[in-house]
SEBA-342414 format. One record per atom (N, C-alpha, C): residue number from 1; chain; atom name; z, x, y. Coordinates in pm, 1 decimal. Layout:
REM SEBA-342414
nr | kette | atom | w | u | v
NUM | A | CA | Z | X | Y;
...
***
This chain:
REM SEBA-342414
nr | kette | atom | w | u | v
1 | A | N | -3353.7 | -6923.7 | 5207.7;
1 | A | CA | -3383.1 | -6789.5 | 5161.1;
1 | A | C | -3441.1 | -6797.6 | 5020.9;
2 | A | N | -3549.2 | -6727.2 | 4998.1;
2 | A | CA | -3607.7 | -6725.9 | 4864.1;
2 | A | C | -3517.6 | -6646.8 | 4770.5;
3 | A | N | -3527.5 | -6676.9 | 4642.0;
3 | A | CA | -3437.6 | -6612.8 | 4545.3;
3 | A | C | -3459.9 | -6463.1 | 4535.5;
4 | A | N | -3582.6 | -6415.7 | 4540.9;
4 | A | CA | -3601.8 | -6271.2 | 4534.8;
4 | A | C | -3546.8 | -6206.4 | 4661.0;
5 | A | N | -3541.4 | -6280.7 | 4770.4;
5 | A | CA | -3476.8 | -6232.0 | 4891.1;
5 | A | C | -3327.2 | -6216.7 | 4870.4;
6 | A | N | -3267.4 | -6306.8 | 4794.9;
6 | A | CA | -3126.1 | -6300.3 | 4761.7;
6 | A | C | -3096.4 | -6170.7 | 4688.3;
7 | A | N | -3175.8 | -6141.4 | 4589.1;
7 | A | CA | -3153.9 | -6020.0 | 4510.2;
7 | A | C | -3166.5 | -5896.5 | 4598.2;
8 | A | N | -3267.9 | -5892.2 | 4681.7;
8 | A | CA | -3288.8 | -5777.4 | 4769.2;
8 | A | C | -3172.7 | -5760.3 | 4866.5;
9 | A | N | -3126.8 | -5870.3 | 4924.4;
9 | A | CA | -3017.2 | -5864.4 | 5020.1;
9 | A | C | -2889.8 | -5814.7 | 4955.0;
10 | A | N | -2855.7 | -5869.4 | 4839.2;
10 | A | CA | -2732.7 | -5828.9 | 4771.5;
10 | A | C | -2741.6 | -5683.4 | 4728.5;
11 | A | N | -2852.3 | -5643.7 | 4669.9;
11 | A | CA | -2865.7 | -5506.0 | 4623.5;
11 | A | C | -2865.7 | -5407.7 | 4738.9;
12 | A | N | -2932.1 | -5440.1 | 4847.9;
12 | A | CA | -2936.1 | -5350.6 | 4963.1;
12 | A | C | -2795.9 | -5331.3 | 5020.0;
13 | A | N | -2717.5 | -5436.1 | 5023.5;
13 | A | CA | -2581.7 | -5427.1 | 5074.3;
13 | A | C | -2491.8 | -5350.8 | 4978.2;
14 | A | N | -2504.2 | -5380.0 | 4851.0;
14 | A | CA | -2415.3 | -5321.8 | 4750.5;
14 | A | C | -2438.5 | -5172.8 | 4730.0;
15 | A | N | -2561.7 | -5127.6 | 4733.4;
15 | A | CA | -2588.8 | -4988.5 | 4704.0;
15 | A | C | -2546.4 | -4894.5 | 4815.9;
16 | A | N | -2499.8 | -4948.0 | 4926.3;
16 | A | CA | -2449.6 | -4864.3 | 5033.4;
16 | A | C | -2307.9 | -4814.9 | 5010.4;
17 | A | N | -2239.2 | -4865.2 | 4909.4;
17 | A | CA | -2101.0 | -4828.5 | 4885.2;
17 | A | C | -2090.9 | -4708.7 | 4791.4;
18 | A | N | -2011.6 | -4604.6 | 4829.0;
18 | A | CA | -1992.9 | -4489.5 | 4739.7;
18 | A | C | -1932.5 | -4527.0 | 4605.3;
19 | A | N | -1849.9 | -4631.6 | 4599.6;
19 | A | CA | -1784.7 | -4671.0 | 4474.8;
19 | A | C | -1884.4 | -4720.7 | 4371.1;
20 | A | N | -2007.6 | -4741.7 | 4411.9;
20 | A | CA | -2107.0 | -4795.4 | 4320.3;
20 | A | C | -2135.6 | -4700.0 | 4203.6;
21 | A | N | -2101.0 | -4573.1 | 4216.2;
21 | A | CA | -2130.6 | -4476.3 | 4111.2;
21 | A | C | -2025.7 | -4476.2 | 3999.3;
22 | A | N | -1908.7 | -4531.9 | 4023.4;
22 | A | CA | -1801.8 | -4530.2 | 3925.0;
22 | A | C | -1820.8 | -4640.8 | 3821.9;
23 | A | N | -1812.0 | -4603.0 | 3693.9;
23 | A | CA | -1829.9 | -4701.3 | 3586.8;
23 | A | C | -1704.3 | -4786.1 | 3570.3;
24 | A | N | -1726.6 | -4912.2 | 3540.0;
24 | A | CA | -1619.1 | -5007.9 | 3514.0;
24 | A | C | -1659.0 | -5091.9 | 3393.7;
25 | A | N | -1562.5 | -5158.6 | 3336.0;
25 | A | CA | -1590.7 | -5248.9 | 3225.0;
25 | A | C | -1615.5 | -5388.4 | 3281.4;
26 | A | N | -1731.5 | -5444.9 | 3249.5;
26 | A | CA | -1768.9 | -5578.1 | 3296.2;
26 | A | C | -1783.0 | -5673.0 | 3178.1;
27 | A | N | -1737.4 | -5795.0 | 3198.0;
27 | A | CA | -1753.9 | -5900.5 | 3098.5;
27 | A | C | -1773.2 | -6031.7 | 3173.8;
28 | A | N | -1896.3 | -6057.9 | 3212.6;
28 | A | CA | -1931.1 | -6177.3 | 3289.3;
28 | A | C | -2025.8 | -6260.5 | 3204.0;
29 | A | N | -1982.4 | -6378.9 | 3162.3;
29 | A | CA | -2065.2 | -6460.4 | 3072.8;
29 | A | C | -2185.3 | -6521.7 | 3144.1;
30 | A | N | -2286.1 | -6561.3 | 3067.6;
30 | A | CA | -2400.7 | -6631.6 | 3125.7;
30 | A | C | -2354.8 | -6762.3 | 3190.8;
31 | A | N | -2430.1 | -6805.9 | 3290.1;
31 | A | CA | -2398.1 | -6933.7 | 3352.9;
31 | A | C | -2429.1 | -6935.9 | 3499.9;
32 | A | N | -2351.6 | -7013.6 | 3572.1;
32 | A | CA | -2368.8 | -7037.0 | 3714.7;
32 | A | C | -2352.5 | -6907.7 | 3795.0;
33 | A | N | -2448.2 | -6879.4 | 3884.6;
33 | A | CA | -2445.7 | -6755.4 | 3961.7;
33 | A | C | -2325.3 | -6748.0 | 4054.9;
34 | A | N | -2286.9 | -6858.0 | 4114.8;
34 | A | CA | -2171.3 | -6856.5 | 4204.7;
34 | A | C | -2047.3 | -6808.8 | 4130.0;
35 | A | N | -2024.2 | -6864.9 | 4013.1;
35 | A | CA | -1909.0 | -6824.1 | 3931.5;
35 | A | C | -1923.2 | -6677.7 | 3888.0;
36 | A | N | -2043.0 | -6638.9 | 3850.6;
36 | A | CA | -2066.5 | -6501.2 | 3805.2;
36 | A | C | -2039.7 | -6400.6 | 3917.0;
37 | A | N | -2081.2 | -6432.3 | 4039.1;
37 | A | CA | -2056.7 | -6340.4 | 4150.6;
37 | A | C | -1908.2 | -6331.8 | 4183.7;
38 | A | N | -1836.3 | -6441.0 | 4166.5;
38 | A | CA | -1691.1 | -6436.8 | 4186.8;
38 | A | C | -1626.7 | -6347.0 | 4081.1;
39 | A | N | -1672.4 | -6358.0 | 3957.2;
39 | A | CA | -1621.2 | -6271.7 | 3849.9;
39 | A | C | -1656.9 | -6126.1 | 3876.8;
40 | A | N | -1778.1 | -6103.7 | 3924.2;
40 | A | CA | -1820.8 | -5967.6 | 3958.4;
40 | A | C | -1727.8 | -5908.0 | 4064.2;
41 | A | N | -1695.7 | -5985.3 | 4166.6;
41 | A | CA | -1606.2 | -5939.2 | 4272.9;
41 | A | C | -1469.8 | -5902.4 | 4215.6;
42 | A | N | -1416.6 | -5986.6 | 4128.8;
42 | A | CA | -1286.8 | -5959.6 | 4066.8;
42 | A | C | -1290.3 | -5834.1 | 3980.8;
43 | A | N | -1397.6 | -5816.8 | 3904.7;
43 | A | CA | -1404.1 | -5705.5 | 3809.9;
43 | A | C | -1444.1 | -5573.5 | 3875.0;
44 | A | N | -1523.0 | -5578.5 | 3982.2;
44 | A | CA | -1568.1 | -5455.9 | 4047.3;
44 | A | C | -1478.0 | -5413.3 | 4161.8;
45 | A | N | -1406.7 | -5509.9 | 4221.2;
45 | A | CA | -1326.9 | -5479.9 | 4338.9;
45 | A | C | -1410.2 | -5476.5 | 4466.3;
46 | A | N | -1537.6 | -5511.8 | 4456.2;
46 | A | CA | -1628.2 | -5513.6 | 4571.3;
46 | A | C | -1657.2 | -5657.1 | 4611.4;
47 | A | N | -1667.4 | -5681.9 | 4739.1;
47 | A | CA | -1698.9 | -5815.1 | 4786.1;
47 | A | C | -1849.7 | -5834.5 | 4794.2;
48 | A | N | -1893.4 | -5952.4 | 4758.2;
48 | A | CA | -2034.4 | -5990.8 | 4767.3;
48 | A | C | -2041.0 | -6112.3 | 4859.3;
49 | A | N | -2120.9 | -6102.4 | 4962.9;
49 | A | CA | -2136.3 | -6213.1 | 5057.4;
49 | A | C | -2274.3 | -6273.9 | 5039.8;
50 | A | N | -2276.7 | -6403.6 | 5014.9;
50 | A | CA | -2403.5 | -6474.1 | 4996.6;
50 | A | C | -2383.9 | -6619.6 | 5038.2;
51 | A | N | -2485.8 | -6676.1 | 5098.0;
51 | A | CA | -2478.1 | -6816.9 | 5137.8;
51 | A | C | -2473.0 | -6904.6 | 5012.9;
52 | A | N | -2395.2 | -7011.9 | 5020.1;
52 | A | CA | -2381.8 | -7104.5 | 4907.3;
52 | A | C | -2516.1 | -7160.1 | 4862.9;
53 | A | N | -2600.3 | -7196.2 | 4959.2;
53 | A | CA | -2728.5 | -7256.3 | 4922.7;
53 | A | C | -2823.3 | -7156.1 | 4856.8;
54 | A | N | -2798.2 | -7027.5 | 4873.9;
54 | A | CA | -2883.6 | -6925.9 | 4812.2;
54 | A | C | -2859.4 | -6913.3 | 4661.8;
55 | A | N | -2740.2 | -6950.8 | 4615.3;
55 | A | CA | -2709.7 | -6938.7 | 4472.6;
55 | A | C | -2698.0 | -7074.0 | 4403.1;
56 | A | N | -2704.7 | -7181.1 | 4479.7;
56 | A | CA | -2693.5 | -7315.9 | 4421.6;
56 | A | C | -2806.3 | -7338.6 | 4320.7;
57 | A | N | -2770.7 | -7374.0 | 4198.9;
57 | A | CA | -2869.8 | -7400.5 | 4095.5;
57 | A | C | -2926.1 | -7275.8 | 4027.6;
58 | A | N | -2875.3 | -7158.4 | 4064.3;
58 | A | CA | -2923.1 | -7032.5 | 4005.0;
58 | A | C | -2831.7 | -6996.2 | 3888.6;
59 | A | N | -2891.8 | -6956.9 | 3778.0;
59 | A | CA | -2816.3 | -6915.0 | 3659.5;
59 | A | C | -2840.0 | -6767.5 | 3632.1;
60 | A | N | -2745.2 | -6706.9 | 3562.5;
60 | A | CA | -2755.4 | -6566.4 | 3524.7;
60 | A | C | -2738.1 | -6552.5 | 3373.7;
61 | A | N | -2791.0 | -6445.0 | 3321.1;
61 | A | CA | -2774.3 | -6414.3 | 3178.5;
61 | A | C | -2640.5 | -6346.4 | 3153.1;
62 | A | N | -2569.2 | -6312.1 | 3261.1;
62 | A | CA | -2441.1 | -6244.7 | 3247.5;
62 | A | C | -2458.1 | -6095.4 | 3228.1;
63 | A | N | -2346.4 | -6027.2 | 3212.7;
63 | A | CA | -2348.1 | -5882.3 | 3191.4;
63 | A | C | -2219.1 | -5841.9 | 3119.5;
64 | A | N | -2233.0 | -5747.3 | 3028.0;
64 | A | CA | -2116.8 | -5699.2 | 2953.5;
64 | A | C | -2135.8 | -5551.4 | 2923.3;
65 | A | N | -2030.9 | -5473.4 | 2944.8;
65 | A | CA | -2035.0 | -5332.1 | 2909.3;
65 | A | C | -1974.2 | -5244.2 | 3016.2;
66 | A | N | -1970.2 | -5114.5 | 2986.4;
66 | A | CA | -1920.5 | -5014.8 | 3081.0;
66 | A | C | -2037.6 | -4969.1 | 3166.6;
67 | A | N | -2037.8 | -5012.6 | 3291.5;
67 | A | CA | -2150.2 | -4988.4 | 3381.9;
67 | A | C | -2099.5 | -4956.3 | 3520.8;
68 | A | N | -2184.5 | -4892.7 | 3599.5;
68 | A | CA | -2151.7 | -4878.4 | 3740.9;
68 | A | C | -2161.4 | -5017.1 | 3802.7;
69 | A | N | -2088.9 | -5043.0 | 3908.6;
69 | A | CA | -2099.7 | -5173.5 | 3974.2;
69 | A | C | -2242.8 | -5205.8 | 4017.7;
70 | A | N | -2317.3 | -5106.4 | 4058.9;
70 | A | CA | -2456.1 | -5129.4 | 4099.3;
70 | A | C | -2543.0 | -5174.9 | 3983.3;
71 | A | N | -2526.5 | -5109.9 | 3868.2;
71 | A | CA | -2602.8 | -5148.5 | 3749.3;
71 | A | C | -2560.5 | -5286.3 | 3700.6;
72 | A | N | -2430.9 | -5314.3 | 3704.3;
72 | A | CA | -2382.5 | -5445.9 | 3662.2;
72 | A | C | -2440.5 | -5555.4 | 3751.8;
73 | A | N | -2441.6 | -5532.6 | 3881.4;
73 | A | CA | -2496.3 | -5631.3 | 3974.2;
73 | A | C | -2645.4 | -5649.3 | 3952.0;
74 | A | N | -2715.3 | -5540.3 | 3930.8;
74 | A | CA | -2859.1 | -5547.7 | 3905.0;
74 | A | C | -2887.5 | -5630.2 | 3780.1;
75 | A | N | -2811.7 | -5608.6 | 3674.0;
75 | A | CA | -2830.1 | -5686.1 | 3551.1;
75 | A | C | -2790.7 | -5830.8 | 3568.1;
76 | A | N | -2685.7 | -5854.7 | 3646.6;
76 | A | CA | -2642.0 | -5990.8 | 3674.4;
76 | A | C | -2751.7 | -6070.7 | 3746.3;
77 | A | N | -2822.9 | -6003.5 | 3835.1;
77 | A | CA | -2928.2 | -6069.8 | 3913.2;
77 | A | C | -3064.1 | -6069.7 | 3843.6;
78 | A | N | -3076.7 | -5992.0 | 3737.6;
78 | A | CA | -3204.2 | -5981.7 | 3666.3;
78 | A | C | -3253.9 | -6117.5 | 3618.6;
79 | A | N | -3379.6 | -6144.9 | 3647.9;
79 | A | CA | -3442.7 | -6269.4 | 3604.2;
79 | A | C | -3411.9 | -6388.9 | 3691.8;
80 | A | N | -3346.9 | -6366.6 | 3805.0;
80 | A | CA | -3312.9 | -6480.5 | 3891.7;
80 | A | C | -3416.3 | -6505.1 | 4000.5;
81 | A | N | -3516.7 | -6422.0 | 4008.2;
81 | A | CA | -3619.1 | -6447.3 | 4108.8;
81 | A | C | -3674.5 | -6331.1 | 4172.6;
***
């Protein structure tokens, strides 16, 4: 799967949840995308399903602040492809 496909798949799945509108406090440091998505799941309470090979070697700039889960995920994936 191409990386921009990863972003589209995750965002399309995530934006279907009504809870996406509620703001939460996020503090996910820059680094490995696999670790960042696990932190996102813990902090948002939403599950993210992605193949291991789709995030292998992918890095994120991280995200910090009071954001909706959808905005936090979008920022987490920003610049990844």
